[in-house]
PyMOL commands that place a pseudoatom at each C-alpha (Angstrom):
pseudoatom trace, name=CA, resn=MET, resi=1, chain=A, elem=C, hetatm=0, pos=[-22.095, 1.245, 10.928]
pseudoatom trace, name=CA, resn=ASN, resi=2, chain=A, elem=C, hetatm=0, pos=[-22.221, -1.788, 12.568]
pseudoatom trace, name=CA, resn=ALA, resi=3, chain=A, elem=C, hetatm=0, pos=[-21.161, -2.667, 16.645]
pseudoatom trace, name=CA, resn=LEU, resi=4, chain=A, elem=C, hetatm=0, pos=[-17.561, -4.104, 15.480]
pseudoatom trace, name=CA, resn=ILE, resi=5, chain=A, elem=C, hetatm=0, pos=[-16.913, -0.809, 13.681]
pseudoatom trace, name=CA, resn=LYS, resi=6, chain=A, elem=C, hetatm=0, pos=[-18.200, 1.145, 16.715]
pseudoatom trace, name=CA, resn=SER, resi=7, chain=A, elem=C, hetatm=0, pos=[-16.316, -0.267, 19.079]
pseudoatom trace, name=CA, resn=SER, resi=8, chain=A, elem=C, hetatm=0, pos=[-13.038, -0.168, 17.068]
pseudoatom trace, name=CA, resn=VAL, resi=9, chain=A, elem=C, hetatm=0, pos=[-13.562, 3.516, 16.267]
pseudoatom trace, name=CA, resn=LEU, resi=10, chain=A, elem=C, hetatm=0, pos=[-13.616, 3.937, 20.304]
pseudoatom trace, name=CA, resn=LEU, resi=11, chain=A, elem=C, hetatm=0, pos=[-10.778, 2.166, 20.832]
pseudoatom trace, name=CA, resn=VAL, resi=12, chain=A, elem=C, hetatm=0, pos=[-8.732, 3.740, 18.539]
pseudoatom trace, name=CA, resn=ALA, resi=13, chain=A, elem=C, hetatm=0, pos=[-9.726, 7.148, 19.464]
pseudoatom trace, name=CA, resn=MET, resi=14, chain=A, elem=C, hetatm=0, pos=[-9.265, 6.458, 23.243]
pseudoatom trace, name=CA, resn=SER, resi=15, chain=A, elem=C, hetatm=0, pos=[-5.806, 5.066, 22.846]
pseudoatom trace, name=CA, resn=PHE, resi=16, chain=A, elem=C, hetatm=0, pos=[-4.176, 8.236, 21.133]
pseudoatom trace, name=CA, resn=GLY, resi=17, chain=A, elem=C, hetatm=0, pos=[-10.508, -2.360, -1.695]
pseudoatom trace, name=CA, resn=VAL, resi=18, chain=A, elem=C, hetatm=0, pos=[-9.963, -3.158, -4.179]
pseudoatom trace, name=CA, resn=ALA, resi=19, chain=A, elem=C, hetatm=0, pos=[-8.492, -6.489, -5.394]
pseudoatom trace, name=CA, resn=GLY, resi=20, chain=A, elem=C, hetatm=0, pos=[-6.856, -7.265, -8.566]
pseudoatom trace, name=CA, resn=CYS, resi=21, chain=A, elem=C, hetatm=0, pos=[-3.943, -9.070, -10.327]
pseudoatom trace, name=CA, resn=VAL, resi=22, chain=A, elem=C, hetatm=0, pos=[-1.297, -6.827, -10.570]
pseudoatom trace, name=CA, resn=THR, resi=23, chain=A, elem=C, hetatm=0, pos=[2.432, -6.432, -10.852]
pseudoatom trace, name=CA, resn=THR, resi=24, chain=A, elem=C, hetatm=0, pos=[4.429, -6.611, -7.738]
pseudoatom trace, name=CA, resn=GLN, resi=25, chain=A, elem=C, hetatm=0, pos=[8.148, -7.128, -6.735]
pseudoatom trace, name=CA, resn=ASP, resi=26, chain=A, elem=C, hetatm=0, pos=[9.123, -9.661, -4.572]
pseudoatom trace, name=CA, resn=ALA, resi=27, chain=A, elem=C, hetatm=0, pos=[10.431, -8.305, -1.550]
pseudoatom trace, name=CA, resn=TYR, resi=28, chain=A, elem=C, hetatm=0, pos=[13.678, -10.821, -1.069]
pseudoatom trace, name=CA, resn=THR, resi=29, chain=A, elem=C, hetatm=0, pos=[14.320, -11.388, -4.912]
pseudoatom trace, name=CA, resn=GLY, resi=30, chain=A, elem=C, hetatm=0, pos=[14.218, -7.892, -6.566]
pseudoatom trace, name=CA, resn=GLN, resi=31, chain=A, elem=C, hetatm=0, pos=[11.874, -9.773, -9.273]
pseudoatom trace, name=CA, resn=SER, resi=32, chain=A, elem=C, hetatm=0, pos=[8.702, -8.561, -10.829]
pseudoatom trace, name=CA, resn=LYS, resi=33, chain=A, elem=C, hetatm=0, pos=[5.698, -11.173, -10.249]
pseudoatom trace, name=CA, resn=VAL, resi=34, chain=A, elem=C, hetatm=0, pos=[2.285, -11.217, -10.173]
pseudoatom trace, name=CA, resn=SER, resi=35, chain=A, elem=C, hetatm=0, pos=[0.044, -10.869, -7.429]
pseudoatom trace, name=CA, resn=ASN, resi=36, chain=A, elem=C, hetatm=0, pos=[-3.091, -10.390, -5.813]
pseudoatom trace, name=CA, resn=THR, resi=37, chain=A, elem=C, hetatm=0, pos=[-3.577, -7.538, -3.488]
pseudoatom trace, name=CA, resn=THR, resi=38, chain=A, elem=C, hetatm=0, pos=[-6.032, -5.463, -1.932]
pseudoatom trace, name=CA, resn=LYS, resi=39, chain=A, elem=C, hetatm=0, pos=[-6.636, -1.855, -0.608]
pseudoatom trace, name=CA, resn=GLY, resi=40, chain=A, elem=C, hetatm=0, pos=[-8.431, 0.034, 2.421]
pseudoatom trace, name=CA, resn=VAL, resi=41, chain=A, elem=C, hetatm=0, pos=[-9.398, 2.940, 3.569]
pseudoatom trace, name=CA, resn=GLY, resi=42, chain=A, elem=C, hetatm=0, pos=[-11.441, 4.746, 5.820]
pseudoatom trace, name=CA, resn=ILE, resi=43, chain=A, elem=C, hetatm=0, pos=[-12.776, 7.753, 7.868]
pseudoatom trace, name=CA, resn=GLY, resi=44, chain=A, elem=C, hetatm=0, pos=[-13.159, 9.095, 11.319]
pseudoatom trace, name=CA, resn=ALA, resi=45, chain=A, elem=C, hetatm=0, pos=[-10.410, 10.824, 13.759]
pseudoatom trace, name=CA, resn=VAL, resi=46, chain=A, elem=C, hetatm=0, pos=[-7.447, 10.238, 15.859]
pseudoatom trace, name=CA, resn=GLY, resi=47, chain=A, elem=C, hetatm=0, pos=[-5.257, 11.894, 17.819]
pseudoatom trace, name=CA, resn=GLY, resi=48, chain=A, elem=C, hetatm=0, pos=[-1.679, 12.306, 18.692]
pseudoatom trace, name=CA, resn=ALA, resi=49, chain=A, elem=C, hetatm=0, pos=[1.014, 13.002, 16.079]
pseudoatom trace, name=CA, resn=LEU, resi=50, chain=A, elem=C, hetatm=0, pos=[-1.977, 11.618, 13.739]
pseudoatom trace, name=CA, resn=ALA, resi=51, chain=A, elem=C, hetatm=0, pos=[-4.163, 14.571, 14.114]
pseudoatom trace, name=CA, resn=GLY, resi=52, chain=A, elem=C, hetatm=0, pos=[-5.997, 15.197, 11.019]
pseudoatom trace, name=CA, resn=ALA, resi=53, chain=A, elem=C, hetatm=0, pos=[-5.938, 11.563, 10.090]
pseudoatom trace, name=CA, resn=ILE, resi=54, chain=A, elem=C, hetatm=0, pos=[-9.191, 9.661, 9.201]
pseudoatom trace, name=CA, resn=ILE, resi=55, chain=A, elem=C, hetatm=0, pos=[-10.667, 6.457, 10.324]
pseudoatom trace, name=CA, resn=GLY, resi=56, chain=A, elem=C, hetatm=0, pos=[-13.812, 3.999, 9.735]
pseudoatom trace, name=CA, resn=ASN, resi=57, chain=A, elem=C, hetatm=0, pos=[-14.901, 1.748, 7.168]
pseudoatom trace, name=CA, resn=ASN, resi=58, chain=A, elem=C, hetatm=0, pos=[-15.860, 3.822, 4.239]
pseudoatom trace, name=CA, resn=VAL, resi=59, chain=A, elem=C, hetatm=0, pos=[-13.578, 2.459, 0.847]
pseudoatom trace, name=CA, resn=GLY, resi=60, chain=A, elem=C, hetatm=0, pos=[-12.542, 5.303, -1.037]
pseudoatom trace, name=CA, resn=GLY, resi=61, chain=A, elem=C, hetatm=0, pos=[-13.195, 8.122, 1.285]
pseudoatom trace, name=CA, resn=GLY, resi=62, chain=A, elem=C, hetatm=0, pos=[-10.109, 10.754, 0.561]
pseudoatom trace, name=CA, resn=ASN, resi=63, chain=A, elem=C, hetatm=0, pos=[-12.163, 13.859, -0.078]
pseudoatom trace, name=CA, resn=ALA, resi=64, chain=A, elem=C, hetatm=0, pos=[-11.802, 15.198, 3.791]
pseudoatom trace, name=CA, resn=ARG, resi=65, chain=A, elem=C, hetatm=0, pos=[-7.955, 14.832, 3.549]
pseudoatom trace, name=CA, resn=ARG, resi=66, chain=A, elem=C, hetatm=0, pos=[-7.614, 15.964, 0.029]
pseudoatom trace, name=CA, resn=GLY, resi=67, chain=A, elem=C, hetatm=0, pos=[-9.538, 19.084, 0.895]
pseudoatom trace, name=CA, resn=ALA, resi=68, chain=A, elem=C, hetatm=0, pos=[-7.514, 19.954, 3.900]
pseudoatom trace, name=CA, resn=LEU, resi=69, chain=A, elem=C, hetatm=0, pos=[-4.003, 19.436, 2.121]
pseudoatom trace, name=CA, resn=ILE, resi=70, chain=A, elem=C, hetatm=0, pos=[-4.523, 21.823, -0.718]
pseudoatom trace, name=CA, resn=GLY, resi=71, chain=A, elem=C, hetatm=0, pos=[-6.054, 24.352, 1.400]
pseudoatom trace, name=CA, resn=ALA, resi=72, chain=A, elem=C, hetatm=0, pos=[-3.044, 23.874, 3.674]
pseudoatom trace, name=CA, resn=GLY, resi=73, chain=A, elem=C, hetatm=0, pos=[-0.910, 24.822, 0.407]
pseudoatom trace, name=CA, resn=LEU, resi=74, chain=A, elem=C, hetatm=0, pos=[0.060, 21.220, -1.644]
pseudoatom trace, name=CA, resn=GLY, resi=75, chain=A, elem=C, hetatm=0, pos=[-0.537, 21.734, -4.997]
pseudoatom trace, name=CA, resn=ALA, resi=76, chain=A, elem=C, hetatm=0, pos=[-2.739, 18.983, -6.789]
pseudoatom trace, name=CA, resn=LEU, resi=77, chain=A, elem=C, hetatm=0, pos=[-1.183, 16.572, -9.355]
pseudoatom trace, name=CA, resn=SER, resi=78, chain=A, elem=C, hetatm=0, pos=[-2.913, 16.655, -12.629]
pseudoatom trace, name=CA, resn=GLY, resi=79, chain=A, elem=C, hetatm=0, pos=[-2.445, 15.075, -15.782]
pseudoatom trace, name=CA, resn=GLY, resi=80, chain=A, elem=C, hetatm=0, pos=[0.203, 13.181, -17.210]
pseudoatom trace, name=CA, resn=GLY, resi=81, chain=A, elem=C, hetatm=0, pos=[2.056, 14.669, -13.903]
pseudoatom trace, name=CA, resn=ILE, resi=82, chain=A, elem=C, hetatm=0, pos=[0.500, 12.365, -12.159]
pseudoatom trace, name=CA, resn=GLY, resi=83, chain=A, elem=C, hetatm=0, pos=[2.072, 9.294, -13.615]
pseudoatom trace, name=CA, resn=VAL, resi=84, chain=A, elem=C, hetatm=0, pos=[5.981, 10.701, -13.695]
pseudoatom trace, name=CA, resn=TYR, resi=85, chain=A, elem=C, hetatm=0, pos=[5.606, 11.621, -9.727]
pseudoatom trace, name=CA, resn=LEU, resi=86, chain=A, elem=C, hetatm=0, pos=[4.482, 7.975, -8.967]
pseudoatom trace, name=CA, resn=ASP, resi=87, chain=A, elem=C, hetatm=0, pos=[7.345, 6.225, -10.987]
pseudoatom trace, name=CA, resn=ARG, resi=88, chain=A, elem=C, hetatm=0, pos=[9.750, 8.253, -9.084]
pseudoatom trace, name=CA, resn=GLN, resi=89, chain=A, elem=C, hetatm=0, pos=[7.998, 7.493, -5.711]
pseudoatom trace, name=CA, resn=GLU, resi=90, chain=A, elem=C, hetatm=0, pos=[7.600, 3.993, -6.663]
pseudoatom trace, name=CA, resn=ALA, resi=91, chain=A, elem=C, hetatm=0, pos=[11.743, 3.583, -7.987]
pseudoatom trace, name=CA, resn=GLU, resi=92, chain=A, elem=C, hetatm=0, pos=[12.511, 4.978, -4.616]
pseudoatom trace, name=CA, resn=LEU, resi=93, chain=A, elem=C, hetatm=0, pos=[10.595, 2.638, -2.819]
pseudoatom trace, name=CA, resn=ARG, resi=94, chain=A, elem=C, hetatm=0, pos=[11.894, -0.281, -4.350]
pseudoatom trace, name=CA, resn=GLN, resi=95, chain=A, elem=C, hetatm=0, pos=[15.409, 1.122, -3.987]
pseudoatom trace, name=CA, resn=GLN, resi=96, chain=A, elem=C, hetatm=0, pos=[15.183, 1.667, 0.003]
pseudoatom trace, name=CA, resn=LEU, resi=97, chain=A, elem=C, hetatm=0, pos=[13.166, -1.482, 0.764]
pseudoatom trace, name=CA, resn=GLN, resi=98, chain=A, elem=C, hetatm=0, pos=[14.844, -4.111, -1.083]
pseudoatom trace, name=CA, resn=GLY, resi=99, chain=A, elem=C, hetatm=0, pos=[15.245, -7.018, 0.909]
pseudoatom trace, name=CA, resn=THR, resi=100, chain=A, elem=C, hetatm=0, pos=[13.409, -5.572, 4.048]
pseudoatom trace, name=CA, resn=GLY, resi=101, chain=A, elem=C, hetatm=0, pos=[10.507, -7.905, 3.774]
pseudoatom trace, name=CA, resn=VAL, resi=102, chain=A, elem=C, hetatm=0, pos=[8.194, -5.227, 2.451]
pseudoatom trace, name=CA, resn=SER, resi=103, chain=A, elem=C, hetatm=0, pos=[6.911, -5.971, -1.303]
pseudoatom trace, name=CA, resn=VAL, resi=104, chain=A, elem=C, hetatm=0, pos=[6.144, -2.735, -3.496]
pseudoatom trace, name=CA, resn=THR, resi=105, chain=A, elem=C, hetatm=0, pos=[3.212, -2.855, -5.857]
pseudoatom trace, name=CA, resn=ARG, resi=106, chain=A, elem=C, hetatm=0, pos=[2.313, -0.475, -8.569]
pseudoatom trace, name=CA, resn=ASN, resi=107, chain=A, elem=C, hetatm=0, pos=[-1.767, -0.937, -9.500]
pseudoatom trace, name=CA, resn=GLY, resi=108, chain=A, elem=C, hetatm=0, pos=[-2.469, 2.252, -11.685]
pseudoatom trace, name=CA, resn=ASN, resi=109, chain=A, elem=C, hetatm=0, pos=[-1.990, 5.224, -9.603]
pseudoatom trace, name=CA, resn=GLN, resi=110, chain=A, elem=C, hetatm=0, pos=[-1.671, 3.555, -6.279]
pseudoatom trace, name=CA, resn=ILE, resi=111, chain=A, elem=C, hetatm=0, pos=[1.653, 2.504, -4.795]
pseudoatom trace, name=CA, resn=ILE, resi=112, chain=A, elem=C, hetatm=0, pos=[1.175, -0.346, -2.264]
pseudoatom trace, name=CA, resn=LEU, resi=113, chain=A, elem=C, hetatm=0, pos=[3.383, -1.827, 0.256]
pseudoatom trace, name=CA, resn=ASN, resi=114, chain=A, elem=C, hetatm=0, pos=[2.853, -4.978, 1.696]
pseudoatom trace, name=CA, resn=LEU, resi=115, chain=A, elem=C, hetatm=0, pos=[4.458, -5.277, 5.433]
pseudoatom trace, name=CA, resn=PRO, resi=116, chain=A, elem=C, hetatm=0, pos=[4.060, -8.677, 6.373]
pseudoatom trace, name=CA, resn=SER, resi=117, chain=A, elem=C, hetatm=0, pos=[3.077, -9.177, 10.382]
pseudoatom trace, name=CA, resn=ASN, resi=118, chain=A, elem=C, hetatm=0, pos=[5.982, -11.509, 10.948]
pseudoatom trace, name=CA, resn=VAL, resi=119, chain=A, elem=C, hetatm=0, pos=[8.785, -8.830, 10.019]
pseudoatom trace, name=CA, resn=THR, resi=120, chain=A, elem=C, hetatm=0, pos=[6.877, -6.377, 11.492]
pseudoatom trace, name=CA, resn=PHE, resi=121, chain=A, elem=C, hetatm=0, pos=[5.012, -7.379, 14.916]
pseudoatom trace, name=CA, resn=ALA, resi=122, chain=A, elem=C, hetatm=0, pos=[5.448, -10.261, 17.679]
pseudoatom trace, name=CA, resn=SER, resi=123, chain=A, elem=C, hetatm=0, pos=[3.151, -12.720, 17.385]
pseudoatom trace, name=CA, resn=ASN, resi=124, chain=A, elem=C, hetatm=0, pos=[-0.574, -11.533, 18.730]
pseudoatom trace, name=CA, resn=ALA, resi=125, chain=A, elem=C, hetatm=0, pos=[1.157, -7.866, 19.680]
pseudoatom trace, name=CA, resn=ASP, resi=126, chain=A, elem=C, hetatm=0, pos=[0.408, -4.511, 17.954]
pseudoatom trace, name=CA, resn=GLN, resi=127, chain=A, elem=C, hetatm=0, pos=[3.558, -2.402, 18.628]
pseudoatom trace, name=CA, resn=VAL, resi=128, chain=A, elem=C, hetatm=0, pos=[6.040, -2.609, 15.851]
pseudoatom trace, name=CA, resn=ASN, resi=129, chain=A, elem=C, hetatm=0, pos=[9.515, -4.157, 16.322]
pseudoatom trace, name=CA, resn=SER, resi=130, chain=A, elem=C, hetatm=0, pos=[11.902, -1.963, 17.291]
pseudoatom trace, name=CA, resn=ALA, resi=131, chain=A, elem=C, hetatm=0, pos=[13.953, -3.970, 14.323]
pseudoatom trace, name=CA, resn=PHE, resi=132, chain=A, elem=C, hetatm=0, pos=[11.471, -2.959, 11.757]
pseudoatom trace, name=CA, resn=TYR, resi=133, chain=A, elem=C, hetatm=0, pos=[11.984, 0.955, 12.852]
pseudoatom trace, name=CA, resn=PRO, resi=134, chain=A, elem=C, hetatm=0, pos=[14.583, 1.125, 9.895]
pseudoatom trace, name=CA, resn=THR, resi=135, chain=A, elem=C, hetatm=0, pos=[12.817, 0.112, 7.372]
pseudoatom trace, name=CA, resn=LEU, resi=136, chain=A, elem=C, hetatm=0, pos=[9.796, 2.421, 8.376]
pseudoatom trace, name=CA, resn=ASN, resi=137, chain=A, elem=C, hetatm=0, pos=[12.674, 5.301, 8.473]
pseudoatom trace, name=CA, resn=SER, resi=138, chain=A, elem=C, hetatm=0, pos=[13.278, 4.721, 5.191]
pseudoatom trace, name=CA, resn=VAL, resi=139, chain=A, elem=C, hetatm=0, pos=[9.138, 4.997, 3.891]
pseudoatom trace, name=CA, resn=ALA, resi=140, chain=A, elem=C, hetatm=0, pos=[8.838, 8.032, 5.785]
pseudoatom trace, name=CA, resn=ILE, resi=141, chain=A, elem=C, hetatm=0, pos=[11.775, 9.521, 3.882]
pseudoatom trace, name=CA, resn=VAL, resi=142, chain=A, elem=C, hetatm=0, pos=[10.157, 8.731, 0.644]
pseudoatom trace, name=CA, resn=LEU, resi=143, chain=A, elem=C, hetatm=0, pos=[6.523, 9.835, 2.087]
pseudoatom trace, name=CA, resn=LYS, resi=144, chain=A, elem=C, hetatm=0, pos=[7.765, 13.021, 3.240]
pseudoatom trace, name=CA, resn=LYS, resi=145, chain=A, elem=C, hetatm=0, pos=[10.146, 13.773, -0.218]
pseudoatom trace, name=CA, resn=TYR, resi=146, chain=A, elem=C, hetatm=0, pos=[6.765, 13.074, -2.411]
pseudoatom trace, name=CA, resn=ASN, resi=147, chain=A, elem=C, hetatm=0, pos=[4.349, 14.928, 0.085]
pseudoatom trace, name=CA, resn=GLN, resi=148, chain=A, elem=C, hetatm=0, pos=[1.751, 15.490, -2.870]
pseudoatom trace, name=CA, resn=THR, resi=149, chain=A, elem=C, hetatm=0, pos=[0.151, 11.662, -1.872]
pseudoatom trace, name=CA, resn=ILE, resi=150, chain=A, elem=C, hetatm=0, pos=[-2.588, 10.602, 0.532]
pseudoatom trace, name=CA, resn=VAL, resi=151, chain=A, elem=C, hetatm=0, pos=[-1.957, 7.457, 2.271]
pseudoatom trace, name=CA, resn=ASP, resi=152, chain=A, elem=C, hetatm=0, pos=[-4.314, 4.736, 3.762]
pseudoatom trace, name=CA, resn=VAL, resi=153, chain=A, elem=C, hetatm=0, pos=[-2.834, 2.269, 6.139]
pseudoatom trace, name=CA, resn=ALA, resi=154, chain=A, elem=C, hetatm=0, pos=[-5.095, -0.722, 6.534]
pseudoatom trace, name=CA, resn=GLY, resi=155, chain=A, elem=C, hetatm=0, pos=[-4.484, -4.007, 9.131]
pseudoatom trace, name=CA, resn=HIS, resi=156, chain=A, elem=C, hetatm=0, pos=[-5.211, -7.500, 8.063]
pseudoatom trace, name=CA, resn=THR, resi=157, chain=A, elem=C, hetatm=0, pos=[-5.565, -10.712, 9.898]
pseudoatom trace, name=CA, resn=ASP, resi=158, chain=A, elem=C, hetatm=0, pos=[-5.616, -14.505, 9.494]
pseudoatom trace, name=CA, resn=SER, resi=159, chain=A, elem=C, hetatm=0, pos=[-9.160, -15.987, 9.978]
pseudoatom trace, name=CA, resn=ASP, resi=160, chain=A, elem=C, hetatm=0, pos=[-7.546, -17.703, 13.203]
pseudoatom trace, name=CA, resn=GLY, resi=161, chain=A, elem=C, hetatm=0, pos=[-9.339, -16.462, 16.643]
pseudoatom trace, name=CA, resn=ASP, resi=162, chain=A, elem=C, hetatm=0, pos=[-12.320, -14.689, 17.643]
pseudoatom trace, name=CA, resn=ASP, resi=163, chain=A, elem=C, hetatm=0, pos=[-13.898, -12.139, 14.605]
pseudoatom trace, name=CA, resn=ALA, resi=164, chain=A, elem=C, hetatm=0, pos=[-13.967, -9.210, 17.263]
pseudoatom trace, name=CA, resn=PHE, resi=165, chain=A, elem=C, hetatm=0, pos=[-10.278, -9.917, 18.595]
pseudoatom trace, name=CA, resn=ASN, resi=166, chain=A, elem=C, hetatm=0, pos=[-8.760, -9.983, 15.187]
pseudoatom trace, name=CA, resn=PHE, resi=167, chain=A, elem=C, hetatm=0, pos=[-10.596, -6.891, 13.781]
pseudoatom trace, name=CA, resn=ASN, resi=168, chain=A, elem=C, hetatm=0, pos=[-9.557, -4.892, 16.896]
pseudoatom trace, name=CA, resn=LEU, resi=169, chain=A, elem=C, hetatm=0, pos=[-5.768, -6.406, 16.599]
pseudoatom trace, name=CA, resn=SER, resi=170, chain=A, elem=C, hetatm=0, pos=[-5.745, -4.985, 12.905]
pseudoatom trace, name=CA, resn=GLN, resi=171, chain=A, elem=C, hetatm=0, pos=[-7.126, -1.765, 13.834]
pseudoatom trace, name=CA, resn=ARG, resi=172, chain=A, elem=C, hetatm=0, pos=[-4.192, -1.241, 16.442]
pseudoatom trace, name=CA, resn=ARG, resi=173, chain=A, elem=C, hetatm=0, pos=[-1.377, -2.679, 13.921]
pseudoatom trace, name=CA, resn=ALA, resi=174, chain=A, elem=C, hetatm=0, pos=[-2.706, -0.449, 11.228]
pseudoatom trace, name=CA, resn=THR, resi=175, chain=A, elem=C, hetatm=0, pos=[-2.556, 2.628, 13.805]
pseudoatom trace, name=CA, resn=ASN, resi=176, chain=A, elem=C, hetatm=0, pos=[0.846, 1.689, 15.041]
pseudoatom trace, name=CA, resn=VAL, resi=177, chain=A, elem=C, hetatm=0, pos=[2.104, 1.992, 11.864]
pseudoatom trace, name=CA, resn=ALA, resi=178, chain=A, elem=C, hetatm=0, pos=[0.628, 5.449, 10.769]
pseudoatom trace, name=CA, resn=GLN, resi=179, chain=A, elem=C, hetatm=0, pos=[1.431, 6.501, 14.555]
pseudoatom trace, name=CA, resn=TYR, resi=180, chain=A, elem=C, hetatm=0, pos=[5.294, 5.779, 13.749]
pseudoatom trace, name=CA, resn=LEU, resi=181, chain=A, elem=C, hetatm=0, pos=[5.528, 7.098, 10.468]
pseudoatom trace, name=CA, resn=ALA, resi=182, chain=A, elem=C, hetatm=0, pos=[3.808, 10.576, 11.454]
pseudoatom trace, name=CA, resn=THR, resi=183, chain=A, elem=C, hetatm=0, pos=[6.479, 10.901, 14.368]
pseudoatom trace, name=CA, resn=GLN, resi=184, chain=A, elem=C, hetatm=0, pos=[9.025, 10.600, 11.721]
pseudoatom trace, name=CA, resn=GLY, resi=185, chain=A, elem=C, hetatm=0, pos=[7.485, 13.826, 10.122]
pseudoatom trace, name=CA, resn=VAL, resi=186, chain=A, elem=C, hetatm=0, pos=[5.037, 12.373, 7.796]
pseudoatom trace, name=CA, resn=ASP, resi=187, chain=A, elem=C, hetatm=0, pos=[1.887, 14.913, 7.469]
pseudoatom trace, name=CA, resn=GLY, resi=188, chain=A, elem=C, hetatm=0, pos=[-0.702, 13.057, 9.726]
pseudoatom trace, name=CA, resn=ARG, resi=189, chain=A, elem=C, hetatm=0, pos=[-3.595, 14.804, 7.916]
pseudoatom trace, name=CA, resn=ARG, resi=190, chain=A, elem=C, hetatm=0, pos=[-2.105, 12.314, 4.595]
pseudoatom trace, name=CA, resn=PHE, resi=191, chain=A, elem=C, hetatm=0, pos=[-3.511, 9.285, 6.763]
pseudoatom trace, name=CA, resn=ALA, resi=192, chain=A, elem=C, hetatm=0, pos=[-6.815, 7.362, 6.597]
pseudoatom trace, name=CA, resn=ILE, resi=193, chain=A, elem=C, hetatm=0, pos=[-6.260, 4.318, 8.979]
pseudoatom trace, name=CA, resn=GLN, resi=194, chain=A, elem=C, hetatm=0, pos=[-8.604, 0.865, 8.765]
pseudoatom trace, name=CA, resn=GLY, resi=195, chain=A, elem=C, hetatm=0, pos=[-8.616, -2.388, 10.472]
pseudoatom trace, name=CA, resn=PHE, resi=196, chain=A, elem=C, hetatm=0, pos=[-10.414, -5.463, 7.879]
pseudoatom trace, name=CA, resn=GLY, resi=197, chain=A, elem=C, hetatm=0, pos=[-9.694, -7.923, 10.580]
pseudoatom trace, name=CA, resn=GLU, resi=198, chain=A, elem=C, hetatm=0, pos=[-9.695, -11.543, 8.332]
pseudoatom trace, name=CA, resn=GLN, resi=199, chain=A, elem=C, hetatm=0, pos=[-12.311, -9.878, 6.055]
pseudoatom trace, name=CA, resn=ARG, resi=200, chain=A, elem=C, hetatm=0, pos=[-9.994, -9.526, 3.187]
pseudoatom trace, name=CA, resn=PRO, resi=201, chain=A, elem=C, hetatm=0, pos=[-7.380, -12.527, 2.526]
pseudoatom trace, name=CA, resn=ILE, resi=202, chain=A, elem=C, hetatm=0, pos=[-4.826, -12.585, -0.339]
pseudoatom trace, name=CA, resn=ALA, resi=203, chain=A, elem=C, hetatm=0, pos=[-4.160, -16.156, 0.086]
pseudoatom trace, name=CA, resn=SER, resi=204, chain=A, elem=C, hetatm=0, pos=[-6.270, -19.238, 1.709]
pseudoatom trace, name=CA, resn=ASN, resi=205, chain=A, elem=C, hetatm=0, pos=[-6.632, -19.567, 4.979]
pseudoatom trace, name=CA, resn=ALA, resi=206, chain=A, elem=C, hetatm=0, pos=[-6.132, -23.193, 5.137]
pseudoatom trace, name=CA, resn=THR, resi=207, chain=A, elem=C, hetatm=0, pos=[-2.505, -23.466, 4.987]
pseudoatom trace, name=CA, resn=GLU, resi=208, chain=A, elem=C, hetatm=0, pos=[-0.232, -21.656, 7.130]
pseudoatom trace, name=CA, resn=ALA, resi=209, chain=A, elem=C, hetatm=0, pos=[1.379, -20.331, 4.371]
pseudoatom trace, name=CA, resn=GLY, resi=210, chain=A, elem=C, hetatm=0, pos=[-1.748, -18.596, 3.335]
pseudoatom trace, name=CA, resn=LYS, resi=211, chain=A, elem=C, hetatm=0, pos=[-2.226, -17.421, 6.629]
pseudoatom trace, name=CA, resn=ALA, resi=212, chain=A, elem=C, hetatm=0, pos=[1.054, -15.585, 7.233]
pseudoatom trace, name=CA, resn=GLN, resi=213, chain=A, elem=C, hetatm=0, pos=[0.218, -14.304, 3.650]
pseudoatom trace, name=CA, resn=ASN, resi=214, chain=A, elem=C, hetatm=0, pos=[-2.991, -12.993, 5.087]
pseudoatom trace, name=CA, resn=ARG, resi=215, chain=A, elem=C, hetatm=0, pos=[-1.547, -11.348, 8.426]
pseudoatom trace, name=CA, resn=ARG, resi=216, chain=A, elem=C, hetatm=0, pos=[0.151, -8.085, 6.940]
pseudoatom trace, name=CA, resn=VAL, resi=217, chain=A, elem=C, hetatm=0, pos=[-0.780, -4.322, 6.977]
pseudoatom trace, name=CA, resn=GLU, resi=218, chain=A, elem=C, hetatm=0, pos=[-0.766, -2.680, 3.739]
pseudoatom trace, name=CA, resn=ILE, resi=219, chain=A, elem=C, hetatm=0, pos=[0.182, 1.003, 2.994]
pseudoatom trace, name=CA, resn=GLN, resi=220, chain=A, elem=C, hetatm=0, pos=[-1.680, 2.361, -0.051]
pseudoatom trace, name=CA, resn=ILE, resi=221, chain=A, elem=C, hetatm=0, pos=[-0.322, 5.312, -1.687]
pseudoatom trace, name=CA, resn=SER, resi=222, chain=A, elem=C, hetatm=0, pos=[-2.096, 7.744, -3.779]
pseudoatom trace, name=CA, resn=PRO, resi=223, chain=A, elem=C, hetatm=0, pos=[-1.849, 10.744, -5.699]
pseudoatom trace, name=CA, resn=LEU, resi=224, chain=A, elem=C, hetatm=0, pos=[-3.203, 13.785, -4.249]
pseudoatom trace, name=CA, resn=THR, resi=225, chain=A, elem=C, hetatm=0, pos=[-5.573, 15.012, -7.139]
for i in range(1, 225): cmd.bond("trace and resi %d" % i, "trace and resi %d" % (i + 1))
show_as sticks, trace
zoom trace
């Protein structure tokens, strides 16, 4: 674990992907389109409403959460039931989030929500805009209904500014999104949180439009298997 990751883990503890070509729904028009998206997960420990969540930099680290959730009595999904379960959850998320600025992407057995920073946070701030609370409330409702899933929350920035600042900002933003969802009743043990800073752009940082796409928090929902 490098020094930047260590400092980020310490910061969050004290304060409380895979890229591919996939089909996504435009958040404003409701039309399907092809888009590149990324996912991130992590390992570590945080507190507060996120008791049991994990944080760090190991992509794919979900075994600890799966074991804890299954041990707590949540049944694991299997076989054809996985696809049906995710289809229903995806449909409800699309219905709840249409027109909110949040896009819904399906990539195999993952559902990815893209929360653009311009609607989620003030510039260079890590606290969720209060105007965005109703949108996150809608996400929480669906996550609670479909509780046989684990939830990876990843923060991303554009390439402007200091690398360490961007990394820590992305970590804090991801943590605050997860923290808010947990306060709405989503089981904190389902979460993993990771900041990637500017490491995983989905568009060119050479243009303002591209930078705007790169500043985001992604929520990846995967089946509990």
